[in-house]
N, C-alpha and C positions, 0 to 999 in steps of 0.2 A: 549815489544818485541811481546809476545802472540797477543796484541792488533793490531800489525802491518801485523802479519801474517793473521790474521781472517780479517781484512780491505782487504788485497790483493787477498784473497781467495774470497771474497763477490765479490768485482771488477772485478774480472777476470771469474769469473763466469755469470756475467752479460753481459759481453763482448763476450763469446761464440757465436757462429752462432746458430740460432735454426730454424727447420723447421716450416712452418705455417701447420696450422691443415686443414685437406681436408676436414671435415665436421664442418657444425654449429652445435650449440646446438639446440633441439629441442623447439619449441614455446611454452610457457606456457599454451596458449590458445587450442593448440592440447592434452594437458592432463588433462585441466578442463572441467567437461560435461557442457554445457550449461544449463541455467535453463527451465524449460518448462514453455510455454506460459500460463497465468494466468489472467482472467479477458477479457473484450471484447478487440477485436484484436485491434482496435484504440486508446484502454486506459487500456493497461495491466498494472497489477501491478508493479510498479518500483522496479528496483533492491535494495535499500535503505528498502523498506518493507518487503523486505524478507530474514529478517537475524532473527535469533532467539535467540532474546536479546529485552533488554527494547526498545533501538532505533527502531530496526526492528518494533516493536508492534508500538510506536507512530506513524513511517511514517506509518505504513498500518491503522492506524486509520484516518490520515490526508486524506490518498488516498479514504478510503471508504467515508469520508464525501465527497468529490467532485466527485464520483461515485454517491452517493445519489442525488446530483444536476445535474450531468450530465443525469439520467437517468431521473428525474422529468420532464426534459425539453422535453424529447425525446416523451411521456413517454412510459417506457419498464420496466418491473419489472425481466426479466430473469437475468441478469446481476448479481442482488442481490440475487437470488437463488441460482445461480452458486458459490458465494462466502459466501455462509452461511453455517451452518450445523443446518437447520430445526431450525433458531433462530424466534421466533413468531413474533416479531416488523418487523423483515427484510421481512417475508412472507407477513405479512400485508401491508407493505409499496408496496411490490412487486405486491400484488395483486390489491390495489389501482390504481398504475402506469397502468397496464394492463387494469382494467375497467376504466379507463379515455379514453385512447387508442381507446377503443373498443367502446367505445359512440364518439367518434369525439370529445372529448375533449382535452385540454392542459391547462398547468398551466401558470401562469403571476406569477412573484415574487417566494417568499418564499424561497430564496437562505439561505442555512443552512450555518453557518461557525463556527469554533472553537474557543471560547474567549481565553480558557486556558485549559491547559493539566496536569492532576497532575502526580506524579510520577507511571509509570507502576508497577503493585504488580506482580512479575514474580515467576512462579512453574515451574514445571519440562516440560512439554508440552503446558501451559498455560499463559496467560497475562491477567490482570485485570485495565484497563486503565479508571480512571474518568477523567470526562471533564466538561466544560461548554460550551454551546453551544448558539448560538443565530440563533432565525430565523426569516427572514424578513416577512412581512405580503404575504399571498397568495390568489391567485384568480381561482379559477376553471371555466375555461370560455368554454362555448360551440363553434360549430364550425362559429357561427354569431359573435362570441368575447363577447356577455351577460356574466357576472359572475353569476353561479348557485351556488357557495358555496366561501365562503370567511373566511380568519383567519386572527385575528391581529398578528402583531408582539409578539414575544416572546425574550425578549433581554438579558436573563438567565435562560437557562435550565439547572439544575444540571442534569448530564447525566454520563453514562458509557457503557463500551462494555467488552464484555468478548471473548478473542479470543482463539482459540485452532490452535497449530502449526500442519500442514499436510507436514510428510514426501513426499509424493507422490507428491506434488505440490510444495513442497519446498517454502510453504507461508502459512500467516497466515488465517483463516477461522473464521468469525462470528458465537459465539454460542449464544449469547443473546446481544441485544442491548437496553439499556434505553435512551429514551430522554425525558426531565424534570421530 
């Protein structure tokens, strides 16, 4: 009997006329701040590389390697400086790219790729990510297309990167990098 009364109360409660709500809930996007732009305008750091966890650190590493390849093709070093924190190797590479550009030279080949990534070692605001890289043969050529410098391919470079989290950018930045 008690069950029948509860069932009747539930059914009758559902059949009562309800007025529609005049306002819609606010969209989640309105309450979530947009991430600040980080990286070159046409090649910004992707959202998956902007999380403060192991997956974000690995995604940032993969973005960084693609950024190195992109900037070598231009060549231009400023975006590397913008996403590093006085990283010696990063500054050296940026300088080399800028010098090549100033001399009217360009790179042919030299694509850097990731062969394998180890588990990131996470700290409070840092991540150390070991990886194996491969670099294709590269030629630095002058304006007439003549090679002025060449390097052979390096199929397995034992490498690593140390990333530091930037609250201001909501992104990782490179503190140090070793290739080979």
